[in-house]
N, C-alpha and C positions, 0 to 999 in steps of 0.2 A: 262628790262621788268619785271623780277621777283621782283625787289625791288618795282616797282609801284604796282604790285598785292599785295605784302605783306603790303604795306602802306594802300592800299584801304581796305583790310580785317581788319587790325588793327583799321582803322578809324570806321568801322562798329561795331566791337566788343567793342571798348573802349567808343564809344559815348553813352551818356544817353539822353533820350528825355527830353526836358525842362518841368519842373513841373509848371503847372499853377493852380491857385485857381479857384474853381467853382464859378459861379456868385451867388450873394445873391438873394434869392427869398422872396418876401413879404409874411408874414404869412396870411393864409386864414382860416376862420372858427372861431368857438367859443372857441376852446381848444388851450391853448398855447403849443408850442413844448415841448416834454418831452421824456425821455428815456423809451423804451418799458419795460413792466414788466408783470409778471403773477404769479400765485400760483403754486408751484411745487407739482405734485402728483406722488408718487412713482409708478413704474410699478408693475402690478400684477404678481405674480409668475406663471410660466407656468403650465397649467392644472388646475388652481384653480379659477373658477368662473369669468373669464375675460369677459364674455358676448360673443355675437356673435352666429354664427350657427355652430353646430357640424356636421361634415360630417359623413356618407353619408345622403343625403336627400331622403326620400321615399314618393312617392305619394300613399296615402292609399285609396283614392276613386276618380277614374277618372270621375265619374258622377258629382262631385262637381266643375268641371271646369266651368268657365264662358267665354263667347265669345263676341267679337266685332260683329258689323253688318257684314253680308256677303259682300265680295267685289269680283269683277270680273276682270279678266285679259284677254285681247284679243290680238291675234297676230297682227303684223303690217299690214298684208293683210286681216285681219278680217275673216280668214277662220277657225281659231281655238280659242276656248275660254275655260277658266277655272274659276270655282267658288272657292273662298277661304273662309274658316270659321276660321278667325284668333282668337287665344286664347287671352283672356283678363287677366285671372288670374288662377293660379294653387295653390292648397292648399297642403302642404307637411308637413311631420314630420321629425325632425332632429334626430340624434343619441341619444340625451338626452331626447327625448320625447316632445320637444318643437314644437309648431306649427309655420310654416313658410308660408307666402303668397308671391308668385311671381307674380308681376303685369307687364304686357307687354303693350307697347305703341300701338296706332292705326297705322296700316301699312300705308305708304304713298300712295297717289293716283298716278296712272300712267298717 
């Protein structure tokens, strides 16, 4: 019995799956097949003008916010309702003094 188990385990370990070639695909489109390529751009050193937003963001004027149209939510039994005033965009300033605009999508209808 143990010899049978050993031979079964060895058969699993020693066996390699058969290698098959992928089927050929007819080329499509105006460009011939070619190797990928790009232009290398070295990474910017840390802390030096790499772009982006510097944390923290600070809202300087809350009255500058813009809003989507009001939307209403009703409970399933229609006894309770709530009006939402969803924000469309908020204008902020980052740590470097740059202006940042946050834009929000229209909330989904219920």
